[in-house]
C-alpha positions as CSV (number, residue, x, y, z in Angstrom):
1,M,11.9,7.9,-2.3
2,S,14.7,7.5,-4.8
3,D,17.9,5.6,-5.6
4,N,16.3,2.2,-4.7
5,R,16.5,3.2,-1.0
6,G,13.0,2.0,-0.4
7,A,13.7,-1.5,-1.6
8,D,16.8,-1.7,0.6
9,I,14.7,-0.6,3.7
10,V,12.1,-3.2,2.9
11,Q,14.8,-5.9,2.8
12,Q,16.1,-4.7,6.2
13,F,12.7,-4.4,7.9
14,F,10.7,-7.5,7.0
15,P,12.8,-10.7,6.9
16,G,11.4,-13.2,9.4
17,T,8.2,-11.3,10.0
18,G,5.8,-12.9,7.6
19,M,4.1,-15.4,10.0
20,T,3.3,-12.7,12.5
21,Y,2.5,-9.9,10.1
22,D,-1.3,-10.1,10.0
23,H,-1.4,-10.2,13.8
24,I,1.0,-7.3,14.3
25,V,-0.6,-5.0,11.8
26,N,-4.0,-5.4,13.4
27,L,-2.6,-5.2,17.0
28,C,-0.3,-2.2,16.5
29,T,-3.0,-0.2,14.6
30,F,-5.6,-1.1,17.3
31,G,-7.7,-2.6,14.5
32,C,-7.6,0.5,12.3
33,D,-5.9,-1.4,9.5
34,R,-9.1,-3.2,8.9
35,W,-11.1,0.0,8.8
36,W,-8.6,1.7,6.5
37,K,-8.8,-1.3,4.1
38,R,-12.6,-1.1,4.2
39,K,-12.2,2.5,3.1
40,I,-10.0,1.4,0.2
41,L,-12.6,-1.2,-0.8
42,E,-15.3,1.4,-0.9
43,K,-13.3,3.4,-3.4
44,I,-12.9,0.5,-5.9
45,P,-15.3,1.1,-8.8
46,P,-18.3,-1.3,-8.9
47,G,-18.0,-3.7,-11.9
48,S,-14.2,-3.7,-11.9
49,T,-13.0,-6.9,-13.6
50,R,-9.2,-6.5,-13.3
51,I,-7.6,-5.2,-10.2
52,M,-3.9,-5.0,-9.2
53,D,-2.9,-4.9,-5.5
54,Q,0.7,-3.6,-5.2
55,A,2.8,-4.4,-2.1
56,C,0.2,-7.1,-1.4
57,G,2.2,-8.7,1.4
58,T,0.4,-11.6,2.9
59,G,-2.8,-10.7,1.0
60,I,-4.8,-9.0,3.7
61,L,-6.3,-6.4,1.2
62,T,-5.9,-8.7,-1.8
63,F,-8.3,-11.3,-0.4
64,R,-10.8,-8.8,0.7
65,I,-10.9,-7.4,-2.8
66,A,-11.2,-10.9,-4.3
67,Q,-14.1,-11.7,-2.0
68,K,-15.9,-8.5,-2.7
69,F,-15.3,-8.8,-6.5
70,P,-15.5,-12.6,-7.1
71,R,-15.9,-12.2,-10.8
72,S,-12.8,-10.1,-11.1
73,Q,-9.2,-11.2,-11.7
74,I,-6.9,-9.9,-8.9
75,V,-3.1,-9.6,-9.3
76,G,-1.1,-9.3,-6.1
77,V,2.5,-7.9,-6.4
78,D,5.1,-8.0,-3.7
79,V,8.9,-7.9,-3.4
80,T,9.1,-10.2,-0.4
81,E,9.1,-13.9,-1.3
82,E,8.3,-14.9,2.3
83,Y,5.1,-12.9,2.3
84,L,4.0,-14.1,-1.1
85,E,4.4,-17.7,-0.1
86,I,2.1,-17.1,2.9
87,A,-0.3,-15.3,0.6
88,K,-0.4,-18.2,-1.9
89,A,-1.1,-20.6,1.0
90,K,-3.9,-18.5,2.3
91,A,-5.4,-18.2,-1.1
92,G,-5.5,-22.0,-1.3
93,N,-7.0,-22.3,2.1
94,L,-9.7,-19.8,1.2
95,G,-10.4,-21.5,-2.1
96,L,-9.9,-18.4,-4.1
97,R,-9.3,-19.0,-7.8
98,N,-9.4,-15.4,-9.0
99,V,-6.1,-14.3,-7.5
100,E,-2.6,-14.6,-8.9
101,F,0.7,-13.4,-7.4
102,I,3.9,-11.9,-8.9
103,L,7.2,-11.5,-7.1
104,G,8.9,-8.2,-7.8
105,R,9.1,-4.5,-7.0
106,A,6.0,-2.6,-7.7
107,E,8.0,-0.2,-9.8
108,D,9.4,-3.0,-12.0
109,V,6.2,-5.0,-12.6
110,L,4.7,-3.6,-15.8
111,L,2.0,-5.9,-17.4
112,E,0.5,-5.6,-20.8
113,R,-3.0,-6.2,-19.3
114,S,-5.1,-3.1,-18.5
115,F,-6.6,-2.7,-15.1
116,D,-9.8,-1.0,-13.8
117,C,-8.1,-0.2,-10.5
118,I,-4.7,-0.4,-8.9
119,T,-4.5,-0.4,-5.1
120,S,-1.7,-0.4,-2.5
121,S,-1.5,-0.2,1.2
122,Y,1.8,0.7,2.9
123,L,3.8,1.0,-0.3
124,A,4.0,4.8,-1.0
125,K,6.5,5.6,1.7
126,Y,9.0,3.2,0.2
127,A,8.3,3.6,-3.5
128,E,10.1,5.5,-6.2
129,L,7.0,7.4,-7.1
130,G,8.6,8.9,-10.2
131,I,8.9,5.4,-11.7
132,L,5.8,3.8,-10.1
133,V,3.2,6.4,-11.2
134,P,4.0,6.4,-14.9
135,N,4.0,2.6,-15.0
136,I,0.6,2.6,-13.1
137,R,-0.7,5.0,-15.8
138,K,0.4,2.6,-18.5
139,M,-1.5,-0.3,-16.9
140,L,-4.7,1.5,-16.0
141,R,-7.5,1.7,-18.6
142,D,-8.8,5.1,-19.5
143,G,-10.8,6.3,-16.5
144,G,-9.2,3.7,-14.3
145,I,-8.7,4.4,-10.6
146,L,-5.5,4.5,-8.5
147,I,-5.9,4.1,-4.7
148,M,-2.8,4.5,-2.5
149,H,-2.8,4.2,1.3
150,D,0.0,4.5,3.8
151,F,1.0,5.9,7.2
152,T,1.6,9.6,7.7
153,Y,3.3,11.6,10.4
154,P,0.6,13.7,12.2
155,A,0.8,17.4,11.3
156,R,-0.9,18.6,14.5
157,R,1.3,18.7,17.5
158,P,-1.0,16.9,20.1
159,F,-1.4,14.0,17.7
160,A,2.3,14.0,16.9
161,L,3.2,13.8,20.7
162,L,0.9,10.8,21.1
163,W,2.3,9.2,18.0
164,E,5.9,9.6,19.3
165,G,4.9,8.2,22.7
166,Y,3.3,5.2,21.2
167,F,6.3,4.4,19.1
168,K,8.5,4.6,22.2
169,L,6.3,2.0,23.7
170,L,6.6,-0.2,20.7
171,Q,10.4,0.1,20.7
172,T,10.5,-1.2,24.3
173,L,7.6,-3.5,25.2
174,G,6.7,-4.3,21.6
175,A,10.3,-5.2,20.7
176,W,10.5,-7.3,23.8
177,K,7.3,-9.2,23.0
178,Y,8.0,-9.5,19.3
179,P,11.8,-9.3,18.8
180,Q,11.6,-10.0,15.1
181,W,9.9,-6.7,14.7
182,K,12.5,-4.6,16.6
183,T,14.1,-3.3,13.4
184,I,10.8,-2.1,12.1
185,F,9.8,-0.5,15.4
186,D,13.1,1.3,15.6
187,G,13.3,2.4,12.0
188,L,9.8,3.2,11.0
189,P,9.3,6.4,13.0
190,G,12.3,8.1,11.4
191,L,11.1,7.1,7.9
192,L,7.7,8.5,8.6
193,R,9.1,11.8,10.0
194,E,11.1,12.2,6.8
195,T,8.7,11.1,4.1
196,A,6.6,13.6,2.2
197,W,4.9,10.9,0.1
198,V,1.5,12.5,0.0
199,S,2.6,15.8,-1.5
200,E,5.1,14.1,-3.7
201,L,2.5,11.7,-5.0
202,V,0.0,14.4,-5.7
203,R,2.6,16.4,-7.7
204,I,3.6,13.3,-9.7
205,L,0.0,12.4,-10.4
206,R,-0.7,15.8,-11.8
207,A,2.5,15.7,-13.9
208,N,1.2,12.4,-15.3
209,H,-2.2,13.7,-16.3
210,F,-4.3,12.1,-13.5
211,S,-7.5,13.9,-12.6
212,G,-9.9,13.9,-9.7
213,I,-7.1,13.7,-7.2
214,T,-8.3,13.4,-3.6
215,V,-6.4,13.1,-0.3
216,Q,-8.2,11.9,2.9
217,F,-6.4,11.7,6.2
218,H,-7.6,9.3,8.8
219,T,-7.3,8.4,12.5
220,F,-5.7,11.6,13.9
221,D,-3.7,12.1,10.7
222,T,-1.8,8.9,11.1
223,S,-2.7,7.6,7.7
224,A,-3.9,8.9,4.3
225,I,-5.6,7.5,1.3
226,V,-4.9,9.2,-2.1
227,T,-7.1,8.5,-5.1
228,A,-6.8,9.6,-8.7
229,T,-8.3,8.8,-12.1
230,K,-6.4,8.2,-15.3
231,D,-7.5,11.0,-17.6
232,Q,-6.9,10.3,-21.2
233,A,-8.8,13.5,-22.2
234,A,-6.0,15.6,-20.7
235,L,-3.5,14.1,-23.2
236,R,-5.9,14.7,-26.2
237,I,-6.4,18.4,-25.1
238,R,-2.6,18.9,-25.1
């Protein structure tokens, strides 16, 4: 996504949803969000000591990373202050001391520290990948791992029909039950029909000398996880 459109969409979608976010993301994915995040955790290299979680939101994935890697330093980045305030409160309640949070667009947060792994869940469809990926490369150590997860529009027609029907249900009953989520339920389907984040991300990763690129689709093609490795050797060869 380009021209800062993604940031504008985020500002339209999410105000006033922070307190119900954890409940909604679990409810509306039928618990699959937990499974998808477990898959992300499995891909983080053992022994990682510095990990960044982009678009960390209320910290669902961030805290699971922090608990699995208690000796690591975890940095959560998010553009929505409401969500970060909730994440900070949760970190205090959980007694986690290895987590810090930064307010800002993922594309704009460029730290001098090097990271073993950079993760994100539900960022890719909004992101300016042409800016994000080069900055991720700068922050990853040589051999560091990028893991990006997000929703996808099902390529197979039977799954697409089920997907369309489910969103119609969310736009009626879901919006009635959770009116603060109406803008998201109405706007997300169109965004997912249009986005080509997977193919765009793979192309940009290759252009930025990442290797070992993998794409795994999950849950009837409704989400995907893309992983890649920063390959310094590719630059030396050139």
